[in-house]
C-alpha angles and dihedrals in degrees: 000000000000111000097199119072119242128228102055130211093017129215124320106289124239138179124238131269117286087229095111131182097195147352126207146171137166121248105233140062093323119109099199131113125186134196130202122208133168088001098301138085112282129179118352116200125211142204091349137019087248095060119072111193103173130047099200149311112227131189132218134187114219119196136173096278106010145027129217127217102208094193090060097041092053098191102144145113134213130227135177137177092253142328092272096049111075095203110126133195115195115203116197112196134187137159092276106021146046123194122187118197121185116191110206123177112207106235092207103041135046087248141108124211122207115196114199135188123179130190121187138059096292138104117234118234126190126202119187125191112197122195098188096164091053092252107054097237109111114028127138117215130185141166108250108192107287096353143052125250126195130181134181142127093021091301131106132201129194122194114194138166133216089234101029125244136275130202090026123182141156123210149153118280113256093012116048104000126122095262090057089048093053092044093052101038108017090234140046112284105148119097105176115161100198140027116180135196105357150069098312137187134194121219132189143149117235109234097217138040092244136029144101136283125202128202115188133178131205141146091265136025095249090060094045091049092050093049093049094048095045092050090052090046092054091045136208099286100064093035090051090051091051091046093052093044091054093053094043089054091053097045094044087090094056096089093120088071090075090055092046091052092046091055095041100054144017116275095264090060100036095083094052091045090051090054091047090051092051091049092049092049091049093050091052092049091048089063096058117109123231099194088057104030114219095021108128116186122211096236139345092238146077121241108239086001094158090065102047147016103229114162089225129068138121090315087093135099111256107189092216095051096042091050091051088050088052090054088052090053090051090052091055096046097258097123093150088066090050091049091053089052090052092051090052091050091050089053095048099045112122121238094256091056104258132096127237112262087251135346143178118269087258089063096252108142121240105175112025101195122126122238124179096225092046088053098044108035097077089060090054089053091052090049093050093050090049089050089055091052100250119152110258117243114244110276097027094120093048090049092052094047094049091047092048092053090049093051098047101038114093 
C-alpha cells in the first residue's frame, strides 16, 4: 500500500464559520484558546489569540450501512458548570446514538483535552485539520506510532489518545482526507503514513466508546508530544479541577454584578440578568492574551472564515473594542484587567499619537486606517482610571499628550 497520500497540495484552505457556540481558555501558564462551532471543535489559537493554528476537529459516527457527519446534522445541546466557568460539554443526540464531547483547556500546558463518550452501535471517527502556518498551505503530517505529528511554519502539533488510534491515515483535504474516504467508501480504507507540504488532515477511529484526546502545540514535535502525553497522563479530572479553580478565583470579585442586576430589573428578571452578566464578563476575559498581557482581541473568529484563509480577522486588537471591554472590567470591579489593557495600549501607540485601526496582540498592524474613536478611546480609559484613584502606568502622560496633538492638529 502506498505510504504517501495522493492529491497534494489539496484544495484551497479555509477557516470555519464565525457562527460560534462557545469560546474557552484556561487561566494559568497555558497559551491556548479554543472555539466551538456547530457542535465540534473549531479554530484553536496558540501561542497568542492572534494566531489560529487549527481549523477544526470533527467527529463522525460510522455504522454497518451508513455514516453520520455530526457537524452537518447539528442536533446537539450545550451545558456548562455555570455562567462563569467556560467549560463546555456538547451532547449530540439522535434516535440511536448519544455522543458527549467535553472540551477542556489545560491551564498549565499548551494542550487541549477532549473527553468523549458514545452510546449506540457506531464507531467514532475523528478528523483533524491543522493550519500550523496560519493559512493551511504548507504543513507536513505523519503517523508517529500511536499518535499524529504535524509540523509547519515553525510550529508543531501532536494529537494523541488515551487508548491510541486505529485505522489511522493522513491526507490532503479534498483529495485523500478521511471525509473523502468515508464519502467514497462508507468506511475508513485509507492508511497513508505521510502527507507533505499542503493542506493536510488527520483521520483515525477511536478504539473504544469512551476516552480522551489530547492536542498539544509546541515549537518542535518533541515538545508537542511530551505535552500531549503528560496531559493524558494527568487526566481530565485533576485538570478540570484546576481549570474550574482558576476561573472561580477570577470571578470571585464579580459580586457587584448581583447589585447591578437587582437595580436594573424587577426581582423575577434579576437572577437571569446576573447570570447573563457573569457569562458576558467571562467571555470578555476569555479573549485576553497571555503572551501579550493586556491585549484583548475583538473575537476569536474570522468573518466569512468558511470561504477564505486570510491571516486577519476579528482575532485582532481594535483599540475601540478593547477600551470598551476595559470599561466593562472597571464596572465589575476588575480594575487590574483594565490597567493591563491600558499598559498594552501605551506600548502599541504609534509615534504620531494614534493607534492602527486594528493590530495583532504583538502590536503589528493589520489594517492601517485611522478612525477617531479608535484614536481617542484609550485616553478616556486613562482618564477614568485616574478618576478612580489608580496609579498611572509609566508613560500614561506621554501617551495622552501625543494623542492630544494628533487629534487637534489639522
